C-alpha positions as CSV (number, residue, x, y, z in Angstrom):
1,M,-38.8,-28.5,-65.0
2,S,-37.8,-25.3,-65.4
3,E,-35.4,-23.3,-65.3
4,A,-36.5,-21.3,-62.9
5,A,-37.8,-23.7,-61.1
6,E,-34.5,-25.5,-60.5
7,N,-32.9,-22.0,-59.4
8,I,-35.3,-21.6,-56.6
9,S,-35.2,-25.4,-55.9
10,T,-31.0,-25.4,-55.2
11,S,-31.1,-22.2,-53.2
12,E,-34.0,-23.0,-50.9
13,D,-31.3,-26.5,-50.9
14,A,-28.5,-24.3,-49.7
15,S,-30.3,-21.6,-47.6
16,P,-30.1,-23.7,-44.1
17,E,-26.2,-24.0,-44.8
18,A,-26.0,-20.5,-45.9
19,S,-27.6,-19.0,-42.8
20,A,-25.6,-21.4,-40.7
21,A,-23.5,-19.3,-37.6
22,F,-20.2,-18.9,-38.0
23,D,-18.0,-21.5,-35.5
24,P,-17.8,-19.2,-32.4
25,T,-14.3,-20.0,-31.8
26,L,-13.7,-18.9,-35.7
27,L,-15.6,-15.9,-35.3
28,A,-14.3,-14.5,-31.8
29,R,-11.0,-15.9,-33.7
30,M,-11.8,-13.3,-36.3
31,T,-13.1,-10.7,-34.2
32,G,-10.1,-9.9,-32.1
33,E,-11.6,-11.3,-29.4
34,L,-9.4,-14.9,-28.8
35,G,-5.5,-15.8,-29.5
36,D,-3.7,-17.8,-30.4
37,A,-1.4,-19.8,-28.2
38,P,2.1,-18.0,-29.6
39,S,0.5,-14.6,-29.5
40,L,-0.2,-15.3,-25.9
41,E,3.2,-16.8,-24.7
42,R,4.5,-14.2,-25.5
43,I,2.2,-11.0,-24.3
44,C,2.6,-13.2,-20.8
45,S,5.8,-14.0,-20.9
46,E,7.0,-10.2,-21.2
47,L,4.2,-9.9,-18.3
48,T,5.8,-12.7,-16.1
49,A,9.3,-11.2,-17.1
50,A,8.3,-7.2,-15.5
51,Y,6.2,-9.3,-12.2
52,I,9.4,-11.4,-11.3
53,E,11.5,-8.5,-11.9
54,Y,9.5,-5.7,-10.0
55,L,7.1,-6.6,-7.6
56,P,9.6,-8.5,-5.4
57,D,11.2,-4.9,-5.6
58,I,7.7,-2.6,-4.0
59,F,7.6,-5.0,-1.2
60,H,10.9,-4.8,-0.2
61,S,11.4,-1.4,-0.3
62,E,7.8,-0.3,1.0
63,T,7.8,-3.4,4.3
64,G,11.5,-4.6,4.4
65,F,10.5,-8.2,4.0
66,K,11.4,-9.6,1.0
67,I,9.6,-12.0,-1.0
68,E,10.1,-14.5,-4.3
69,L,7.9,-14.2,-7.5
70,R,8.1,-17.5,-9.8
71,F,5.9,-18.3,-12.4
72,A,3.2,-21.1,-12.0
73,S,0.7,-21.3,-15.3
74,M,-0.8,-20.0,-18.3
75,K,-5.0,-20.3,-18.9
76,T,-7.2,-19.9,-21.5
77,G,-10.8,-20.2,-21.2
78,L,-13.8,-18.0,-20.4
79,K,-13.0,-15.3,-17.5
80,E,-15.8,-16.0,-15.1
81,E,-14.7,-20.0,-15.8
82,L,-10.9,-19.9,-14.9
83,L,-11.9,-17.5,-11.8
84,A,-13.9,-20.8,-10.7
85,T,-11.3,-22.3,-10.8
86,L,-9.0,-20.1,-7.6
87,G,-10.7,-22.1,-4.5
88,E,-13.2,-20.0,-2.0
89,T,-10.2,-19.2,-0.8
90,T,-9.0,-17.0,-2.6
91,A,-9.0,-13.1,-2.5
92,L,-9.8,-11.2,-5.6
93,C,-9.7,-7.7,-7.1
94,D,-11.6,-5.7,-9.5
95,A,-9.4,-3.1,-11.7
96,S,-9.6,-1.3,-14.5
97,L,-7.0,0.8,-15.9
98,R,-7.3,3.4,-18.9
99,G,-6.1,2.9,-21.7
100,W,-5.0,-0.7,-21.0
101,C,-8.5,-2.4,-19.8
102,P,-11.6,-1.7,-18.3
103,E,-11.8,-4.7,-16.2
104,F,-9.6,-7.4,-15.7
105,T,-9.3,-9.2,-12.1
106,M,-7.0,-9.5,-9.7
107,G,-6.2,-13.1,-7.2
108,C,-4.5,-13.8,-4.2
109,G,-3.7,-16.4,-1.9
110,G,-5.3,-16.1,1.9
111,A,-2.0,-17.6,3.2
112,F,-0.4,-15.4,2.1
113,V,-2.0,-12.9,3.6
114,M,-2.8,-13.9,6.9
115,T,1.8,-14.5,7.1
116,L,2.1,-10.8,5.6
117,V,-0.7,-9.4,7.8
118,E,1.4,-11.6,11.2
119,A,5.2,-10.3,10.4
120,M,3.7,-6.3,9.4
121,L,2.6,-6.3,13.8
122,G,6.0,-8.4,14.7
123,A,5.9,-11.7,13.9
124,P,9.4,-12.2,12.4
125,P,8.9,-14.5,9.0
126,E,10.7,-16.8,8.6
127,M,8.9,-18.1,12.2
128,I,5.7,-17.9,10.8
129,E,4.3,-21.6,10.1
130,P,2.5,-21.1,6.9
131,P,-0.9,-20.8,8.0
132,T,-3.9,-22.9,6.7
133,E,-5.8,-21.1,3.9
134,R,-9.1,-19.7,4.8
135,V,-11.9,-17.1,3.5
136,L,-10.0,-14.3,4.8
137,S,-12.1,-12.2,7.7
138,K,-13.4,-8.3,7.2
139,I,-10.4,-6.9,7.8
140,E,-7.9,-9.0,6.1
141,L,-10.0,-8.2,3.0
142,D,-9.3,-4.1,3.5
143,L,-5.4,-5.3,3.8
144,T,-5.5,-7.1,1.0
145,E,-6.5,-3.7,-0.8
146,M,-3.2,-2.9,-0.4
147,I,-1.9,-6.3,-2.5
148,F,-3.6,-5.6,-5.3
149,S,-2.8,-1.7,-5.2
150,K,1.1,-3.1,-5.7
151,V,-0.5,-6.6,-8.2
152,A,-1.7,-2.9,-10.5
153,N,1.3,-0.6,-10.3
154,V,3.2,-3.3,-12.3
155,L,0.5,-3.6,-14.8
156,R,0.9,0.9,-14.9
157,T,4.2,0.6,-15.2
158,S,4.6,-2.0,-17.8
159,V,2.1,-1.8,-20.2
160,A,1.8,0.7,-22.5
161,T,-1.4,3.0,-21.8
162,G,-1.4,6.7,-24.3
163,G,-1.6,8.6,-21.0
164,N,-0.2,8.3,-16.6
165,F,-3.4,6.9,-16.0
166,E,-3.6,4.8,-12.7
167,P,-5.9,1.3,-11.6
168,V,-9.0,2.0,-11.0
169,L,-9.7,-0.9,-7.8
170,A,-12.5,-2.2,-6.0
171,N,-12.9,-3.2,-2.9
172,P,-11.4,-7.2,-2.8
173,Y,-14.0,-10.0,-1.6
174,N,-13.4,-13.2,-0.8
175,A,-14.1,-15.8,-3.6
176,G,-16.9,-18.1,-2.8
177,D,-18.3,-13.9,-2.9
178,R,-17.6,-13.1,-6.5
179,P,-21.6,-11.5,-7.6
180,K,-23.1,-13.7,-10.5
181,P,-22.6,-11.6,-13.5
182,P,-26.0,-9.5,-15.0
183,E,-28.3,-10.7,-17.4
184,G,-27.1,-11.1,-20.8
185,Y,-24.0,-10.6,-19.6
186,R,-20.9,-12.3,-21.8
187,D,-18.7,-13.9,-20.5
188,P,-14.7,-12.5,-22.6
189,N,-12.3,-15.2,-23.3
190,A,-9.6,-14.3,-21.3
191,A,-6.2,-15.7,-20.0
192,L,-5.0,-16.8,-16.1
193,I,-2.2,-15.4,-14.9
194,S,-0.7,-17.2,-11.8
195,F,2.9,-16.8,-9.5
196,I,3.4,-18.8,-7.1
197,V,5.0,-16.0,-4.2
198,T,7.5,-17.5,-1.4
199,F,6.9,-15.6,1.7
200,G,9.1,-16.9,4.9
201,K,8.5,-20.5,5.3
202,T,4.3,-20.3,2.9
203,E,4.1,-20.8,-0.2
204,S,0.9,-19.2,-2.3
205,M,-0.3,-18.0,-5.4
206,I,-1.1,-14.4,-7.1
207,H,-3.4,-14.7,-10.0
208,I,-4.2,-12.1,-13.4
209,A,-7.6,-12.5,-15.1
210,V,-7.5,-10.2,-18.5
211,P,-10.2,-10.3,-21.3
212,Q,-7.8,-11.7,-24.9
213,R,-9.4,-8.6,-26.7
214,N,-7.0,-6.6,-24.2
215,L,-4.5,-8.8,-23.6
216,L,-3.6,-9.3,-27.3
217,K,-3.3,-5.1,-27.8
218,T,-0.6,-5.2,-24.9
219,K,2.6,-3.6,-25.6
220,V,4.7,-4.6,-22.3
221,T,7.1,-1.4,-22.1
222,T,10.1,-1.2,-20.3
223,A,8.5,-1.3,-15.9
224,K,10.3,2.5,-15.0
225,S,11.2,1.8,-11.5
226,A,7.7,0.4,-9.5
227,A,8.6,0.9,-6.0
228,A,7.8,3.8,-4.2
229,G,10.1,4.8,-2.0
230,R,8.2,4.4,0.8
231,T,9.8,3.1,4.1
232,K,8.6,0.2,6.6
233,K,7.9,2.0,9.3
234,E,5.4,3.8,6.7
235,W,3.6,1.1,5.7
236,T,2.5,-0.2,9.0
237,E,1.2,3.1,10.0
238,Q,-1.2,2.6,6.9
239,I,-2.1,-0.9,8.2
240,K,-2.7,0.1,11.3
241,E,-4.4,2.7,9.8
242,Q,-6.5,0.3,7.7
243,V,-7.6,-1.5,10.0
244,Q,-8.4,1.6,13.0
245,R,-11.2,1.9,9.5
246,S,-12.5,-1.2,9.9
247,Q,-15.7,-2.0,10.4
248,V,-16.5,-4.7,13.4
249,S,-19.4,-6.1,15.4
250,V,-19.0,-5.1,19.0
251,E,-21.0,-6.9,21.8
252,A,-20.8,-7.4,25.4
253,R,-21.6,-10.4,27.2
254,I,-23.2,-10.5,30.9
255,N,-23.6,-13.8,32.9
256,L,-26.2,-14.2,34.5
257,Q,-27.9,-16.0,38.1
258,T,-27.2,-19.7,37.9
259,Q,-30.4,-21.9,37.1
260,T,-31.1,-25.3,36.9
261,L,-32.8,-27.0,34.3
262,G,-36.2,-27.3,35.4
263,I,-36.3,-23.4,36.0
264,I,-35.2,-22.7,32.6
265,S,-37.7,-25.2,31.1
266,K,-40.5,-23.5,32.6
267,L,-38.7,-19.1,32.1
268,Q,-42.4,-17.8,30.6
269,V,-42.8,-14.1,28.7
270,G,-42.2,-11.4,31.5
271,D,-39.8,-14.0,33.8
272,V,-36.6,-12.5,35.6
273,I,-33.5,-14.0,35.8
274,P,-31.1,-11.6,37.7
275,F,-27.6,-10.6,37.6
276,E,-24.6,-12.7,39.1
277,D,-22.9,-10.2,39.6
278,L,-24.1,-7.7,42.8
279,G,-23.8,-4.2,42.4
280,D,-22.1,-2.7,39.4
281,V,-22.8,-5.3,37.1
282,K,-19.8,-7.2,35.2
283,V,-19.4,-7.1,31.1
284,Q,-17.0,-8.6,29.0
285,V,-17.1,-6.8,25.6
286,N,-16.1,-8.9,21.9
287,A,-15.7,-7.3,19.2
288,N,-15.3,-10.6,15.8
289,G,-16.1,-12.8,18.2
290,K,-12.9,-11.2,19.7
291,E,-12.6,-10.7,23.4
292,L,-11.2,-7.0,23.9
293,Y,-11.6,-4.8,26.9
294,F,-13.8,-5.5,30.3
295,G,-16.0,-3.0,31.5
296,E,-19.4,-2.2,34.7
297,F,-22.7,-2.1,32.7
298,G,-24.6,1.4,33.3
299,R,-26.9,3.8,31.6
300,S,-26.7,7.3,30.2
301,G,-30.2,8.6,29.8
302,T,-32.1,6.3,27.4
303,R,-29.4,4.1,26.3
304,Y,-27.7,1.4,27.9
305,T,-24.6,1.7,28.4
306,V,-21.3,0.1,29.1
307,R,-18.2,1.7,30.9
308,V,-14.5,-0.3,29.7
309,T,-12.7,-0.7,33.2
310,D,-9.9,-3.4,31.8
311,T,-8.0,-4.4,28.0
312,Y,-7.1,-7.4,26.7
313,S,-3.3,-5.7,26.1
314,T,-1.0,-3.3,24.1
315,E,-2.5,-1.5,21.4
316,S,-1.1,-3.6,19.1
317,D,-1.7,-6.6,20.6
318,L,-5.8,-5.7,20.4
319,L,-4.8,-5.3,17.0
320,E,-2.9,-8.5,16.6
321,H,-5.7,-10.3,18.6
322,L,-8.6,-9.2,16.5
323,I,-6.9,-9.3,12.9
324,G,-6.0,-13.6,13.9
């Protein structure tokens, strides 16, 4: 065999090995997408210290209520897979902070949200029994925006961003409703930092999921006072305002005249069932499945209407009734 032929043969034999793809883990480390354990643990430890020191201060300053925060765990993996482990009863909020990270996600356990709402509506935290974890209602999700803003505010005051930038938060949602990533989405390697939050008798969780490519560049600074100095009254008013802006489905129920099963089973299109009431027809008004008002059935122009004649209770009781 000629020397040229030998060279071609050697080149061809080596080609499959030479063109083999890099190990994905090695490539991720080389491009800064994946960090080593000591670096991640150091940065997460510094962030944890900031949260434990400042997040309870924020809540106490703005609500008058005391919470305790302690480190639970730090896990690494693909971001979507990490978030999927949190369960459907966790509320999530996607956010960004210019100069630090364009896509991080915060999580909050439903039990903490439910207990905080009940406390803000007047119940002493130490008397509130720990609620069963469940997915949050629309109104409860609206209220989590204030919780997530405080969680994000600790980041704003604790990491160097190169400017005085404010976090940008998307609308919170239940974890089970997290939309699937778009086609072609490349799930980043991330770190999930989890805290146990204790409020009264309730223990729940707060989470932060950050892509490692951003976390590895994080410089944790000495956090300034993160508390905004707002009073409990201001916080309560904000909750009240948030609740009042929430959209709820309202329906009216009218009792019809009692019929036998035999008659009901033979009803045809066009048959008429009379109202139970004679004269003014009484109506029960519900929102989100909760009884709110009593009224009378009527008509205004081309629309049928309900005129409110009595309420469930006081305004605060109505809000508590709706949220619960």
